[in-house]
TORKOL-4160 file (C-alpha; in steps of 0.2 Angstrom, whole numbers, padded with zeros to 4 digits, m for minus):
67
<pt num="1" X="m0038" Y="m0049" Z="0065"/>
<pt num="2" X="m0025" Y="m0045" Z="0079"/>
<pt num="3" X="m0013" Y="m0057" Z="0087"/>
<pt num="4" X="m0023" Y="m0060" Z="0103"/>
<pt num="5" X="m0038" Y="m0067" Z="0092"/>
<pt num="6" X="m0025" Y="m0078" Z="0083"/>
<pt num="7" X="m0019" Y="m0085" Z="0099"/>
<pt num="8" X="m0036" Y="m0090" Z="0104"/>
<pt num="9" X="m0038" Y="m0101" Z="0088"/>
<pt num="10" X="m0034" Y="m0119" Z="0088"/>
<pt num="11" X="m0019" Y="m0125" Z="0077"/>
<pt num="12" X="m0031" Y="m0132" Z="0064"/>
<pt num="13" X="m0040" Y="m0115" Z="0063"/>
<pt num="14" X="m0024" Y="m0106" Z="0061"/>
<pt num="15" X="m0018" Y="m0117" Z="0047"/>
<pt num="16" X="m0034" Y="m0114" Z="0038"/>
<pt num="17" X="m0033" Y="m0096" Z="0040"/>
<pt num="18" X="m0015" Y="m0095" Z="0034"/>
<pt num="19" X="m0020" Y="m0105" Z="0019"/>
<pt num="20" X="m0035" Y="m0093" Z="0015"/>
<pt num="21" X="m0024" Y="m0078" Z="0018"/>
<pt num="22" X="m0010" Y="m0084" Z="0006"/>
<pt num="23" X="m0022" Y="m0089" Z="m0007"/>
<pt num="24" X="m0030" Y="m0072" Z="m0006"/>
<pt num="25" X="m0013" Y="m0063" Z="m0006"/>
<pt num="26" X="m0008" Y="m0073" Z="m0022"/>
<pt num="27" X="m0024" Y="m0068" Z="m0031"/>
<pt num="28" X="m0021" Y="m0049" Z="m0026"/>
<pt num="29" X="m0003" Y="m0050" Z="m0032"/>
<pt num="30" X="m0009" Y="m0057" Z="m0049"/>
<pt num="31" X="m0023" Y="m0044" Z="m0050"/>
<pt num="32" X="m0011" Y="m0030" Z="m0046"/>
<pt num="33" X="0000" Y="m0035" Z="m0060"/>
<pt num="34" X="m0014" Y="m0036" Z="m0073"/>
<pt num="35" X="m0025" Y="m0021" Z="m0067"/>
<pt num="36" X="m0027" Y="m0008" Z="m0054"/>
<pt num="37" X="m0032" Y="m0013" Z="m0037"/>
<pt num="38" X="m0047" Y="m0005" Z="m0029"/>
<pt num="39" X="m0038" Y="m0006" Z="m0012"/>
<pt num="40" X="m0019" Y="m0008" Z="m0013"/>
<pt num="41" X="m0018" Y="m0008" Z="0006"/>
<pt num="42" X="m0026" Y="m0026" Z="0005"/>
<pt num="43" X="m0009" Y="m0032" Z="0000"/>
<pt num="44" X="0000" Y="m0025" Z="0015"/>
<pt num="45" X="m0014" Y="m0031" Z="0027"/>
<pt num="46" X="m0014" Y="m0049" Z="0020"/>
<pt num="47" X="0005" Y="m0050" Z="0021"/>
<pt num="48" X="0005" Y="m0044" Z="0039"/>
<pt num="49" X="m0009" Y="m0056" Z="0044"/>
<pt num="50" X="0001" Y="m0071" Z="0036"/>
<pt num="51" X="0016" Y="m0065" Z="0046"/>
<pt num="52" X="0006" Y="m0064" Z="0062"/>
<pt num="53" X="m0001" Y="m0082" Z="0059"/>
<pt num="54" X="0017" Y="m0089" Z="0056"/>
<pt num="55" X="0023" Y="m0080" Z="0072"/>
<pt num="56" X="0009" Y="m0088" Z="0083"/>
<pt num="57" X="0012" Y="m0105" Z="0075"/>
<pt num="58" X="0031" Y="m0103" Z="0078"/>
<pt num="59" X="0028" Y="m0098" Z="0096"/>
<pt num="60" X="0018" Y="m0113" Z="0099"/>
<pt num="61" X="0031" Y="m0124" Z="0092"/>
<pt num="62" X="0044" Y="m0117" Z="0103"/>
<pt num="63" X="0033" Y="m0119" Z="0118"/>
<pt num="64" X="0030" Y="m0137" Z="0114"/>
<pt num="65" X="0049" Y="m0140" Z="0112"/>
<pt num="66" X="0053" Y="m0132" Z="0128"/>
<pt num="67" X="0040" Y="m0143" Z="0138"/>
């Protein structure tokens, strides 16, 4: 999922996606500690997705504050 797709989402959809992503990231971190991951790159992908979502949310906050 790229930034343009995230910008098209509503605030509620973004919040839900962020929640799902952070939960998945948590599960992956625990799994990485206890056993070998099938795809270690998933950790990086989930971290970046969470960061993108946070960035889009912050941009929206700043835009509302400027108005």
